[in-house]
N, C-alpha and C positions, 0 to 999 in steps of 0.2 A: 504493499499499499505506499503510495506516495504522498507527501505532504507539501503543498506549496510553500509553507513557512520554509521547511528544510531545504528545499529547492533553491529559495532565495537567499538563505544562509551560505549554502554551497557557492553560488554565484559572488556573493558578496566576499566571501575568502580569498577569491580570485580577483577581485578588482584592483585594478593599477598593475597588473600583470600583464607582461607582454605576450600575446598569444595565448590567452586564457580558456578558447574554447575545447580544446582535448582534455586537459586537466579538470576542466568543469565535468565534461561528459563524463570521464573516469570516475569522478567523486560521484557524480548522479548515479552511475551503475553501481558502484560500490554501496551506495544508501540504500537504493531501492531494489537492486537485482535487476533492473532494465531500464531503460530510456522513454518513460512514459510521453505519448504526444503531446500532453499538458506541459511537460517540463521543456520540451522543445520550444513551446512559444514563450515561456517565461526565460529560457536562455537567450533566445532570438531577440526579444524586446531588451533584455538587459545588455546586450553586447552590440546593440543597433545592427542586427543581422536580419535576413528574412528567414522565415520558419523554415522554407526550402533549402537554404544554404544549411542550417543546422541539422536538418533531416537528411541531407546529402551526405553529411560527414558521419552520421550515425548509421546510415544504410551502407556507406564505402566500407568502414572497418569492421571486419568479421567480430571484433572483440565486444562491439555494442549491441544489445538486443532491444528489439523494438515491442518484445512481447516478454512477459515473466516466463523464465526458466522452470523445469521441473525441480523436484527436491533434489536430484542429483544431475551433475551434467557430465555427460561422457564426450569427450573431445577424441575422434579417430583423426591419426596423422593421414593426409592424402598426398603427402610429397613422393618424390622419385624414390627414394630408398625403401621407403614402407611398401610402395606400390611393387618394387622389384622382389619383394619379399612376401607376396601374396596378401597385401593390404587390401586389395579390392575385393577378394573373398570374404576376408576377414569384415569387411565394411559390409557386405551384402549380408553374411549372416548375421550380423548385430541389428541390421534395418529390419530383416526379415524376423527375426526373434522378438523385436518389441514391435512389430508391425506398424512402424512410423518410417517417415523420410527424413531426409536431412534438415536440421534445423526445427525439427517437430518436438512436441513433447506427448509423452503416452496419455491417454484419456485421463488416466489417475492421477496425473501430475507428478508422478514418480521418477521420470529421466526424461532428460533432453538430450538429443543425439546432434553433435556439431562437427563440421570438418575443419580441420587445422592444418596448416601447411608448414610441418615441421616442428617438431617438439625437441630436437636435437637429441634424440635416442636412436641415430641411424644405425649405430653398430647393434642395437637392440631391435631391429625392425621385425615384423611391423608393431607399433607402438600406439598408445592411448593416454589419455589423462582423465581420471576419473575423480571429480571434485577437488582438482589441483593436484593430485597425486598421479606421477608417472607410473605407465604399466609397460613392460616391454615384453617381446617375444609373444605376441599374442596368439592364441590357436584356440581350438574349441574347449578345452579345458579351463583355460583363462578366462573365455567367453561366459561359461557356465559360472564361474567364481564371480565374474562381474554382475551377471544377472540376478545371483543370490543375493549380492549385496544390495543392489538397488531395489528388488522386489521384497525386502523386508519392510 
């Protein structure tokens, strides 16, 4: 749940800073878990930008969400090293298991699956990150463990 007062406080903390848009959006995401459209309006007005300009930044960067995420966020690496080690098959297995697509959340709000492009675990490919914790050498057994974790 977002709060206009909290959004305005985040903007105020960055006032006078050169190039405040990205730091503001990062703080908004940290505070609310996503960047609500109402916050886009607040930020745009405060920075004398159009809502389209702020929305463009939110939609351009993969780390910003324009909808709330599930209780767990599973990021699957889609970079070349992971792809060369079977990442596509792993990704398909994950999406099939949870019956959702990329950047979607299960109907029960349990897990959101996102694509990311390099977690820096190339030597442990294919790789993922569950709630900020890296996981390497993904296979069906590891996927079962992940599913058990997020389905609790």
